[in-house]
C-alpha positions in Angstrom: -1.9 3.9 10.7 1.8 3.4 11.1 4.4 3.1 7.7 4.9 -0.7 8.6 0.8 -1.1 8.7 0.5 0.8 5.3 3.4 -1.3 3.9 1.2 -4.8 5.0 -1.9 -3.4 3.4 0.3 -2.6 0.4 1.7 -6.1 0.0 -1.8 -7.6 0.8 -3.3 -5.4 -2.0 -0.9 -7.2 -4.5 -2.0 -10.6 -3.5 -5.8 -9.7 -3.0 -6.5 -6.7 -4.9 -9.8 -4.8 -4.3 -11.3 -1.4 -5.2 -12.4 0.3 -8.3 -9.7 -1.4 -10.7 -10.9 -5.2 -9.4 -14.6 -4.0 -10.1 -13.9 -2.8 -13.5 -12.5 -6.0 -14.3 -15.3 -7.7 -13.0 -17.7 -5.4 -15.4 -15.5 -6.0 -18.1 -16.0 -9.8 -17.7 -19.4 -9.6 -17.8 -19.6 -6.8 -20.6 -17.2 -9.5 -23.0 -19.5 -12.4 -22.1 -22.5 -10.7 -23.3 -20.8 -9.1 -26.3 -19.7 -12.5 -27.2 -23.0 -14.1 -27.1 -24.3 -11.5 -29.6 -21.2 -11.3 -31.9 -21.2 -12.1 -35.6 -18.3 -14.2 -36.1 -18.7 -13.2 -39.8 -18.4 -9.8 -39.0 -15.8 -10.0 -36.1 -13.7 -12.8 -36.0 -11.9 -12.0 -32.8 -13.8 -12.2 -29.5 -14.0 -9.5 -27.1 -11.7 -9.6 -24.2 -12.7 -8.2 -20.7 -10.0 -5.6 -21.3 -11.8 -4.5 -24.2 -14.3 -2.9 -22.2 -12.3 -1.3 -19.2 -11.5 1.9 -19.2 -7.7 3.0 -18.9 -6.5 5.7 -16.7 -3.2 7.1 -16.0 -2.5 8.5 -12.5 -1.4 12.3 -13.3 2.0 11.8 -11.7 2.7 8.9 -13.9 1.4 10.8 -17.4 3.7 13.6 -16.6 7.0 12.1 -15.4 6.8 8.1 -16.2 7.2 5.2 -14.5 8.3 5.6 -10.8 11.2 3.7 -9.5 11.5 1.8 -6.5 13.1 4.7 -4.7 10.9 7.5 -5.7 8.1 5.5 -4.7 9.6 4.9 -1.2 9.7 8.4 -1.0 6.4 9.1 -1.7 5.5 6.7 1.1 7.6 8.6 3.3 6.2 12.0 2.7 2.2 10.5 3.2 3.4 8.8 6.3 5.0 12.2 7.7 2.0 14.1 6.1 -0.4 11.9 7.9 1.4 12.0 11.4 3.1 8.4 10.8 6.1 7.4 12.6 9.0 5.7 10.9 9.8 2.2 12.7 12.5 1.5 10.6 15.9 1.2 12.2 18.2 4.0 10.8 
């Protein structure tokens, strides 16, 4: 996969996400619907939200060093491109 194709897949994911995070959201929607159907409004006034049922995980590198800048993310993609034998098709 070229770095260009990888970038295209990354852009596509921003528009149409897939994978475990999306599956967690779908499960959260179902769980909150069931929980709200059985919720006693006198004991819990606030309805459940899907986010209440979605586990929160942070990648290791974000926990240790905080959020990445665009430049740091680009360097990571460049390193992955080299590691997987890709070619840098950008004009330099």
